[in-house]
N, C-alpha and C positions, 0 to 999 in steps of 0.2 A: 504494500500500500504506500501511497505517496504521503510522506510525513507532513502534518500541518505545522505551521509556525505557531509556537506556543502562545505568543502574544495574541494571536487571533482566537484562541480558545477561551481567554479570560472573560468572565461575565461579572466578576466582582473582585475588587482588590483594595486593601488598605495597608497600613504599615505592618500588620501581623498576619493577614490571611490572603490567600488567593482562592477563588472558586472558579473552576473551569467547566466548560461544557465538553466532557470527554467524548471524542468520536468513538464509534464502534470499531472493533477489531484492533484496539490499542490496549495493551495490558497496563494496569495501574503500576505494578512493580515488575521486577524481572520474572519472566516465566521460563519454561523449559526450552523455548525456541532458541536455536543457536543465533547469537548476534541480533536478536529481535530488540528493537528499541521500545522502551516503555515510557509512560507518561512522566514518571518521576525523573528519569534521565533528562527529558526535555525541560522539566521544571527547574532542575539544578543548573542547566545552562542559562536559564533566565535569572534564577536567584540561588546562589550556591548552598544556602542552608535549608532549602525546601525539604519538607517532610510530608508525605501523604498521611492524612489523619484517619483515613478509612480506605476501603477499596471497592471497586466495582468489578464485576465479571468482565472479561475481555470483550464479550459481545454487547454488553450493556452500555448504553450511551447516557450522557447527562451529567448532573451536578456532582462534582468531586471537590472536596475541600483540601487545601494544602496550607500548612503552617510555614511561616517564614522565619520563625525562631523557636527555640526550645520552650519558652514560656507559653507561647501560643499553642504549640503542639500539646503540651500537658493540659492546658485549659480546655481545648476542644475534645481531646481524648477522654477526659473525665466526663464531659457532657454525653459522649457516646456511651461510656460505661454506665452512667446513671440514667440512661434512656431519656435524656432531656433534649435530644436533637429531633426536630420534626422532619421526617423523611417522607416524601410523596413520590411515588412512581406511577407511570402510566404503562399499561400492558394491553395488547390486543390478544384476546383469547378466543378459542373455538367455543361455539355454542351461544345460545341466547340466554342471558342471565339478568335477573333483577336482584342486585345486592344493594342493601343500604346499611352501611356501617356493620357489615357482617364480620364477626370475629372468628378467625380460625386459630385455635389454640392447640397446636399439635407439635410435640417435641421432635427435634431433628438430630440425627446422628451422622456426622461426616463419615463417608466410606472411603474405600480405596479408589485409586485412579480418578480422583476428582468428582466422584458421584456421591451425593448424600441421600439419605432416606429418612422417612418418618419412622420413629421408633420410640416406644414408651420409655426406654432407658436413655434416650437422647437428652439434649439440652432443651430447656423450655423455649418455645418460639410462638410469638403471637403476631398476627397481621389482620388489619381491618380492610375490607373490600367494599367499594361502592361503584355501581354502574354509572358511567358517564354518557355513553351513547351505545345504541344497539343497531346492528346492521344485518338483520336476518340471521345468518348462521355464525355471526361473529359479534363480539362485544368489546368496547373500549372501557377498561376498568381503571379506577383509581385504587392504588394499593398503598397502605400506610403500615409499614413494618414497625413494630414496637421494639423487638429484639433485632439482632443483626447476625443471624445464623447463615451458614453456607447454603446458597441456592434457596433461601427461605420462601420468597414470593413464588418461585417456580414450583416448588414442592407443594405449597399450600394451594395453589391454583390446580395442580394435578389432583389433589385431594378433593377439591370442589367439582371435579370433572369439568374444569374450565382451563385446560392446558393452553399455554401461550403458543401462538402461531409460530411455527418453525422450531419450537423447542423439542426436537426429536428425542433428547435425553429423557424428558419427562412427559412423553405422550402427546406432544404438540406436532401435528403434521405440517408440512409445507403448504403454502397457499399459492395456487396458480391462477393467472388471469383467465385462463380458459374456463375455470369453474365459476367465474363472476360474469363474464361476457358471453352471451349466447352465440354471437356471430364472430367469435374469435377464430382467426385463421393463422396458423403457424406456418412460417416459410418451410418449404420442402427440405427434408434432410437436416432439420435443426431440432435440437432438443429444448423443450420449454424450460425456462429458468423460473424459480420461485419469485414472487413479487418482492419478498424481502429475504436476504440470504443469511439472516441471523435471527435469534429469537427476539420477538418484538417487545422489548422491555426498555424503558427509558426513565432515568432518574430525573423527574420533572422539577422537583423543588426541594430545597434544603433550608431549614430554619435553625439558627443557633444563636448563642449570646457571645458578643465580642468581649475583649478583655476589660473594657470600661463598663460592662454591664448592659450595653445597648443590644436589643435584639436585631437580627438581620434575617431577611427571607430572600433567597436567591432562586430565580426561575430560569430553567434552561429550555430554550426552544427545541422543538423536535429536529433531529437531523433529517437530511433529505430522504433517506430510505423509509423512515418511520412516517414522515409527512406524506409521502407518495402512497404508502399503504393505507393510511387513514382517509385520504382524499378518494382513493379508488373505492373503498368500502362505503363511504358516504354517497358516492355516485351510483354504485352498482349493487350495494348490499341489500 
């Protein structure tokens, strides 16, 4: 992938914190890919003491907070630990669902090879879900995780039988244009590609308290692939 200019990702900045709109397919920290650039490396080229305060899955886009100094890092890390950070995600899920502040309280156990599972002996995990828009066989959902477990939103939506579009790890099938448009014609000898090539999950909003006690709420616009998906469903769903 073509690496973005870090400065272009910034959606909030003061003397202590940077919040970026993380593009999909860019890891927050180092991953197993050989020589793969990650967001923290780009951040440290911009500010040498940068430290990621939390992480997003590689395919997840949206709000990611970075501290510019150790005091800021401790300050926000404690808010995450004490569940004082307001996190809002948007997801496009399979199925038609009417959720209004629906709480899923199911423990999660990290597994091998980067796959987690719901398990009674796992760590407590709670997420609230609310329907934003319905498009026939798909639903745009607001997801508000209280805890921060591995793959939490994805697992809880699988539990609700509302898996995220293209989240094949947790039961979400790819979505093809041919299933939305009746008169869709594919060019001869070409294989149809999914509308979105990653699971449709976006960290839409992040709310926390600055070092001086002031609250801040940062909103990240949809990246192009997520925006195209939502527009297509609004038109054809």
